[in-house]
N, C-alpha and C positions, 0 to 999 in steps of 0.2 A: 488799313488792315484791321477788320475789326476784332477785338481783344474779347475772350469768353472766360466765367470762370466756372469750372463744375465742381459740386460738392456731394462728397459720401464720406461715409462715419468707417467706411470697410477698408479693411486692407488694399491696397490698387494691383499688387501684382498678380491677385487671381479673378480680377476684374474682368473678362473678356468683352462681356457690355460695352465699357467705357472704355474699354484700351479702343474696339472698333470703333465706337463714335468719336473721340478725340484725334486719332490718328487721318481718320476720313477727311475732319473737318481742317487737322492742320497743314493734309497734304492738298488742301484746296483753298489755301491762301489763309485762315483765318489764325490768326496769333492764341494759342488752348492752352487752357493749365486746368488741371487737373487736382484739387484739394482731396488728402485723404486722412486716414490716421495710419500714425507709427505703432505697429503692430509687435511686439514681443518676441524675438524668435523668427520674425517673419523676414522675408530679405527685401533688399531696398529695391523700387522700382530701376529697373535697366535703360540705358538711353533709347528712349522714345523723340518723336515728330513732335511731342508736346510736350510743355514743363509740369511737373509733378511738385507737389508740395506736401510736405508730412507734418500734421498736429502731433505732439507726442502727450498721452493724458497719462498720470497717475493711477485714475480707479479703468477697469477695463469691462465692468459689467452694471446694467439695470441702470435705474435712474440716476445716479453720481457718474458715471459715466455721458449719459448725456448729456443733464448739466453743463458739467465740465466742458464737453467736447462743444457744445451750441456757444457756451461761452467766447470759449479761445476759438471760436470760428470768427466769429463775430469781431472780435478784434484783430486778429489775422486780415479779414474782408477790410476794416475802416478806412486803413491809409492807403490803399490799392486806387487803379483808376481800372475804369474796363468799360465797355461797349454793355455788354449784355452778363447777367450771371442766373446759372440754370442750378436748383435744385434736385436731387438725384433722390427721389422718395422723401418723407415726411420726416426723417427723422433730421433732416438739415433745413427744412424750409423757412424756417422761424429767421435763422439769422440771415437770409436771402433776404424776405422779405423786409424786414428792419432795414438792411443795405441798399436795398435797391432804393427805397422809400429814403432815405437818409439822401444820397447821392445823385437823384431821379435815375437811375439806371434801368433800363428793360428787365424783366425778371420771364422767367419760363422755368416749368416746372416738369420734370422728366418722372412718372411714374411709374418704376419696375413693375409695381403690384399693387394691388388695395389694402394698402396697409393694415389699417386696423382691423383686417379681416383674416389676418397669418392666425395659424391656428394657434402657436404659443402665446399670440396675444387676446382671439378671442375666448378663452377657455380663463382665463384670470379679466372679469369684468368691470372690478376697478382701475384697472393699465388700459383696456380695450378702452374707457369712459373721456381718458386724459386723453388719448390719440384719436379718439375719433371730433372731441373736442378742436384742435391742433388742426384736423385738417377741415372742419367746418370752417376754424377761421380763419384758414389760409387760401385752404384751394380757390375759392369764388375770387381772391383777389390775382389767379396767376390766371389771365385769359387765354395765354399760349401755353402751349403745352404738348408732347405725347405722351403714349403709353405704351403695351406692350399685345395688346390683343383688344379685339371691337368688343368684346363685353366690356370691358375695366372702360371703356372709353363711351358705353350707351351709360354705362354705372354713374359716370361723373358728370355727364350733361343731365342725367334725373337729378343727382342729390346734389349737384354743386352751381348747375349751371354752366358749365365750360364744357368746349365742343375741341377735345382733343385731338390730335391727328394718330396713327396706328404705324410705330414702327417696329418689326418684330425682330428678337432676339435670334437674329440670324447667322451661321457662321460665314468667316470666308471662304472662298471659292480656292484650293489652291492650286496651282499650274500643271502640278503632279497631284493624282491622287496617290496615298499610300494605299501598298497592295496587302488584302484581306487575308495576312498569314495564319490562320485560325491553329492552333496549337494545337498537339492530339488529345490534352484534356479539356474540354470545351469549358470558357471563360466566360459566367454573364456577369455583366458589367454593371455597377449602378456608380455613376460620376453625379456629384454636385453636394449639395450643403446634404450635410448630415442633422437635421435636422427633426424639430419633431412635427407628425401628420406624415413623415414619408414611406408609414406602413414597416418598419424596422422591425415592432412587435409580432406581425403575422408573418415577414419573408424570411428573417432570420429561421425560426424552427420548420416554416415551410422547404427548407434546404434539405433537412434529414428525406425529405424522400425524391431528392435531385441528384441525376451523375454524373455533377458538372460544379467548379467551384465557383465561388461567388467573390468580387474583387469589388471594397466601395473603396472610391477614391475621393475623398474630400474631408472636413470637418466641419463640424457645428456642436450646438446645445445639445444633440442629444447620441454625442460620440459616446460619454460612460457607459449610459444605459446598454447601448450598442455592444461596447463591450463584455457587459455584462449576461447580456443574452446570448449571444455566441460562448460565454463560460460553461453557460448556464444549460447550454445546448449539447454542448460537448462537440462545437463544430469550429475547434479552433485549427484544424486540419484542414479544412474546409474551406473555409472564409477567411480572404486575407484584404484588412486595416492598411492601404497605402497611405493615407494622410495624406493630406495638402499635395498638391503636385502645380508646377507651374504649366499654364496653357501652352506651350512649345511642347515639353514632356507628355501631357494627355494628348496631343496630334498623333503622340506615336503609338501610345496604349491602347486608345479607343476601337481602332483596325484589328488590334489582335482578339479580339474579345469576338462571342458567338453571337452574342445578343446584350440587348441594353435592357435597362429598365426604367421608366418613368412613373411612381405610382405617387399616390396621395391619397390620404383618407379624405373622407368628405365631411369635411368639418371647417365653414364658415365659406366665405363666398371667394374669397381667396384661393384657397383650396381646390374648389370646385370651376372658377375660373381659369384655374392656372396656363401657363402656357410658354414652359419652361426650356434652357436652352440646352439642355440637354437632348430634350427632345430632336432637336434638330442636328446636335453633335452628329448621332448616330445616325440621322441618316445622312450627313455628312461623309459618313465614316463609312457607309457603305453596309453598316449592321442591321438587320430587323430588331424590332422590340416589342415587348410586353410591355402595353398604356394604360392605363385607367381611361375609360370611355365619357370624359367629361368633355362638354361643349366645344370648347377650342380646337381638342385633339381630335375630334369627333369629325367638325369641320373639315381638317387638313385630309383626314383620313376619306372620308367621301371621296376628296381630288384625288390622290396619290398613292394609296392603299399601300403603307409604308411601316405598320405598325400591325399586332395583333391586341386588337382591346379587348378592354375584359370589366364586367361589370360589379364585380366582388372583389376584395382583397382581402381575404379569409388566407390562412394558410392552405385549407387542399386549393382553394382556385388557383391560388398564385402557383404552388406545385404543378397542376395540373397545365396550367399555362405556359411553364417554362419546360415542362417534357414535351408537352404537345411540340413548340419549336425544334425540339433539341431530337424529336423523332420522326418528325412531318419534316421530312426534306423535300418535295415539291411544294408545300408552303411556302417553306423556307426560304427557299431560289427565287420563287415567285414574289416574295415579297422585298427578296435584296433587290433584283429588276429593278421592284420599284424604286428604291430606296436609290440607284443608280440613276435612273432618270428625273427624277425630282430634285435632287441635289443642283441639276444643271436651270432650277429655276428659283429655288427656298434658299438662297444664298444672299451674304451681305451684299456684295458688287451691283444686285437687282436691289436690293432694300436700300442700300447708302441713297439712292439715284431722292426718295423721299425724305432723307434728312436733309441732304443738301439744298432740298426745294424749301424745307421750312425753314433754315438756319438763311438763305439767301431773303426772303420773306422779312423775317425780322430784323436782320441787319438794315436792308433798306432801311424799313417803317423807323 
């Protein structure tokens, strides 16, 4: 039984991608271990088919956290025996590289995103240079890996000379789909990280022009600004902040919404070439969505017609798009039917075949 360790810096209970990956491998004969961070006030991981390990840090933000976590992660790994180690994103790649060199263990890189091209990094040039230097040093030393879409894979090949496979963030297809039980007061749903670059500065004022409620499910580095924007625009009765929600609960919330939102600012390569989990979660839940017309989403839309794509994310454009889907029942039904058809194809059961093939080749070699 091949033993694989995966490493992340985040809380484990809300990481749906890693839960899918680790569960799939564990259910197919691998001994899987997921190492993450013990977050204050976050629930502990429930019993899973794989083993979880939590590292507690004194620091919780910025450079002090990354330094502390990486040192603790390396010392956690050093006494362990494994067949392969997989770094998730660039913020855990250094300890994985050092461990694999010391122990002669196969190393893999799972790039959830182009890390140094996130908006919160792009807008801080000195910080970006640090992450870029780590990417330039480490990624070429990880010839085996995978990422979330073809655009990032192509960029990695050009920039670092590594040819990574693409394994998308697709949700699990349930045996029975929850009914789309839309409430009388229509709900517009944003689920995911409440971070910089997600268009909250224009979305929240746009809600003044929309006769619906906005539910924001999640947390992140822009949450305090979101709260201020809600109060500033006198929208406390129309916008609800549900905070972080466990994946099992979120699967029941999403189908009750009328439409979803997948919004990003056109700032940085990572933003423009994103392919977010929520995009596919809305499809699986059978609800149409308003989505930025960026390349990866446009490619899916061209084939499946599941979303209403927009070119601008200013407040007036967002309000017009939301009102369009709220009032145009013919278009809404067309998009919803396309969601029902697409989710039979765009699901983890199909995508996981590529994951199992990848790890079979890694562990054989």
